[in-house]
C-alpha positions as CSV (number, residue, x, y, z in Angstrom):
1,M,-0.3,12.6,7.9
2,V,-1.4,10.6,4.8
3,D,-0.1,11.6,1.4
4,E,-3.3,11.4,-0.6
5,S,-1.4,11.8,-3.9
6,K,-0.2,8.2,-3.5
7,I,-3.7,6.7,-3.5
8,P,-4.1,6.4,-7.3
9,D,-0.7,4.5,-7.4
10,F,-2.0,2.2,-4.7
11,E,-5.3,1.6,-6.5
12,Y,-3.5,1.0,-9.8
13,H,-1.4,-1.7,-8.1
14,L,-4.4,-3.3,-6.5
15,N,-6.1,-3.5,-9.9
16,K,-3.0,-4.6,-11.8
17,E,-2.4,-7.4,-9.4
18,K,-6.1,-8.3,-9.1
19,I,-6.0,-7.9,-5.4
20,D,-9.6,-8.2,-4.3
21,Y,-9.1,-8.6,-0.5
22,I,-8.3,-4.8,-0.1
23,T,-10.9,-2.2,-0.9
24,I,-10.8,1.6,-0.8
25,N,-13.7,3.9,-0.3
26,R,-13.2,7.5,-1.1
27,D,-14.3,10.2,1.2
28,P,-12.9,13.8,1.0
29,T,-12.3,13.8,4.8
30,N,-11.1,10.3,5.4
31,I,-9.3,7.4,3.8
32,T,-10.9,4.1,4.7
33,F,-9.9,0.7,3.5
34,N,-10.7,-2.8,4.5
35,F,-8.6,-5.9,4.3
36,E,-8.6,-9.5,5.6
37,T,-5.9,-11.6,7.2
38,D,-5.7,-15.3,7.7
39,G,-5.5,-14.8,11.4
40,A,-1.7,-15.4,11.7
41,L,-1.3,-11.6,12.3
42,T,-3.6,-9.0,13.8
43,A,-4.9,-6.5,11.3
44,K,-2.6,-3.8,12.7
45,D,0.5,-6.0,12.5
46,A,-0.3,-7.0,8.9
47,L,-0.8,-3.4,8.0
48,V,2.5,-2.3,9.7
49,Q,4.4,-5.2,8.0
50,S,2.9,-4.4,4.6
51,A,3.8,-0.7,5.0
52,N,7.4,-1.6,6.0
53,L,7.7,-4.0,3.0
54,L,6.4,-1.3,0.6
55,Q,8.9,1.2,2.1
56,E,11.8,-1.2,1.5
57,K,10.6,-1.8,-2.1
58,Y,10.3,1.9,-2.8
59,A,13.8,2.5,-1.4
60,E,15.2,-0.3,-3.5
61,F,13.5,1.1,-6.6
62,G,14.9,4.6,-5.8
63,K,18.4,3.1,-5.7
64,L,17.9,1.5,-9.0
65,L,16.7,4.8,-10.5
66,K,19.8,6.6,-9.1
67,N,22.1,4.0,-10.6
68,M,20.6,4.6,-14.1
69,K,22.0,8.2,-14.3
């Protein structure tokens, strides 16, 4: 299941980093986005690796926040 509450954060990051090779189209019943690869990875592999990288970064960020207490 997709956590739709994270979409604004994702869009903010795309805009902040001026990432123009990923687009998001809103539909209340679906989340559809497009992206391009350079051909080194399949689209599925690129998406999976990107998701894994984001998960690692969020975990690292969470640890930093816990250390601030």
